C-alpha positions as CSV (number, residue, x, y, z in Angstrom):
1,M,4.4,-4.4,24.8
2,S,4.6,-5.1,21.0
3,I,5.7,-2.8,18.5
4,T,2.9,-0.3,16.8
5,L,3.7,1.5,13.6
6,Y,1.5,4.4,13.3
7,G,0.9,6.5,9.8
8,I,-0.5,6.4,6.6
9,P,-1.0,3.3,4.7
10,N,-0.5,5.3,1.3
11,C,2.7,7.4,2.2
12,D,5.8,5.7,0.6
13,T,8.0,6.2,3.9
14,V,5.3,4.2,6.0
15,K,5.2,1.8,3.4
16,R,9.1,1.0,2.8
17,A,9.2,1.1,7.1
18,R,6.3,-1.5,6.7
19,A,8.3,-3.7,4.0
20,W,11.1,-3.3,5.7
21,L,9.9,-5.3,9.1
22,A,7.7,-7.5,6.9
23,E,11.4,-8.6,5.0
24,Q,12.8,-8.9,9.0
25,N,9.9,-10.8,9.8
26,V,9.2,-8.6,13.1
27,S,5.6,-8.5,14.1
28,Y,4.1,-5.2,14.4
29,Q,0.4,-3.5,14.9
30,F,-0.6,-1.0,12.4
31,H,-2.3,2.4,13.6
32,D,-3.4,3.8,10.7
33,F,-4.4,7.9,11.3
34,K,-7.0,7.5,8.3
35,K,-9.0,5.3,9.7
36,A,-8.4,5.8,13.7
37,G,-6.9,9.6,13.8
38,V,-4.1,10.1,16.1
39,P,-3.9,8.5,19.1
40,P,-4.8,11.9,21.6
41,A,-3.6,9.5,24.6
42,R,-0.2,8.7,23.1
43,L,0.5,11.9,21.0
44,P,1.7,14.2,24.6
45,A,4.0,11.2,25.0
46,W,5.2,11.1,21.6
47,V,6.2,15.0,22.1
48,A,7.9,14.2,25.1
49,A,9.7,11.4,23.3
50,A,10.9,13.4,20.2
51,G,9.8,17.2,21.0
52,W,7.1,18.6,18.7
53,E,9.3,20.0,16.2
54,R,10.0,16.4,15.2
55,V,6.9,15.2,15.1
56,L,5.5,18.1,13.4
57,N,5.7,17.3,9.6
58,R,6.6,20.6,7.8
59,Q,7.8,19.4,4.9
60,G,4.8,18.2,3.5
61,N,2.0,18.8,1.7
62,T,-0.7,19.2,4.5
63,W,1.3,21.3,6.0
64,R,1.8,23.6,2.6
65,K,-1.8,24.0,2.5
66,L,-2.7,25.0,5.7
67,D,-3.4,28.6,5.5
68,E,-0.5,31.3,7.4
69,A,-2.5,31.8,10.3
70,Q,-2.7,28.3,10.7
71,R,1.2,27.7,10.7
72,A,1.8,31.2,12.6
73,G,-0.6,29.8,15.1
74,V,2.2,26.4,15.8
75,V,4.5,27.8,18.5
76,D,4.5,25.1,21.0
77,G,4.1,22.0,22.2
78,A,0.2,22.2,23.0
79,S,-0.4,24.0,19.5
80,A,1.3,21.6,18.0
81,Q,-0.5,18.8,19.6
82,Q,-3.9,20.7,18.8
83,L,-3.1,20.9,15.0
84,M,-2.2,17.1,14.9
85,L,-5.2,16.1,15.9
86,A,-7.4,18.0,13.8
87,Q,-4.8,17.3,11.5
88,P,-3.4,14.0,11.3
89,S,-1.8,14.0,7.8
90,V,0.7,16.8,9.4
91,V,2.4,13.8,11.3
92,K,5.9,12.8,10.5
93,R,5.4,9.0,10.1
94,P,6.0,6.8,10.7
95,V,6.1,6.8,14.6
96,V,6.8,3.8,15.9
97,E,6.4,2.6,19.4
98,W,9.0,0.2,20.1
99,A,8.6,-3.3,22.6
100,D,10.9,-1.2,25.2
101,G,8.2,1.5,25.2
102,S,10.6,4.2,23.3
103,I,9.6,6.0,19.9
104,T,11.3,7.0,16.7
105,V,9.7,9.4,14.1
106,G,10.7,8.9,10.5
107,F,12.4,5.8,8.7
108,D,15.7,5.2,9.5
109,V,17.4,1.8,8.5
110,A,20.1,1.5,10.8
111,E,17.7,3.1,13.5
112,F,15.6,0.1,12.6
113,E,18.1,-2.4,12.7
114,R,19.4,-1.2,15.8
115,R,16.3,-1.7,17.8
116,V,15.0,-5.3,16.5
117,R,18.8,-6.8,17.2
118,A,18.8,-5.4,20.3
């Protein structure tokens, strides 16, 4: 299994993660949420591994632009996943599926180093 990085190309955090992987000569596949959406078959695994509260980005512009009823409707993993499938930009980025099958959400240099060196 190879590394897959999911995100949006113009996201600053995704850019930093991709640059770091390139600097380390780590090969990976990039999945663009804007072009290909959130993969419905993978989302439940992300939520199971990291928790829906971690995968859902409540700090970003997409979340803030939702109306109050939409935000209030996110109360559990199922409702969060529905929103993430409908609004891919509300997923915290990047989501990385590592070669060992584990998942991380967001970019943390120390965490990336640990996983690449393992």
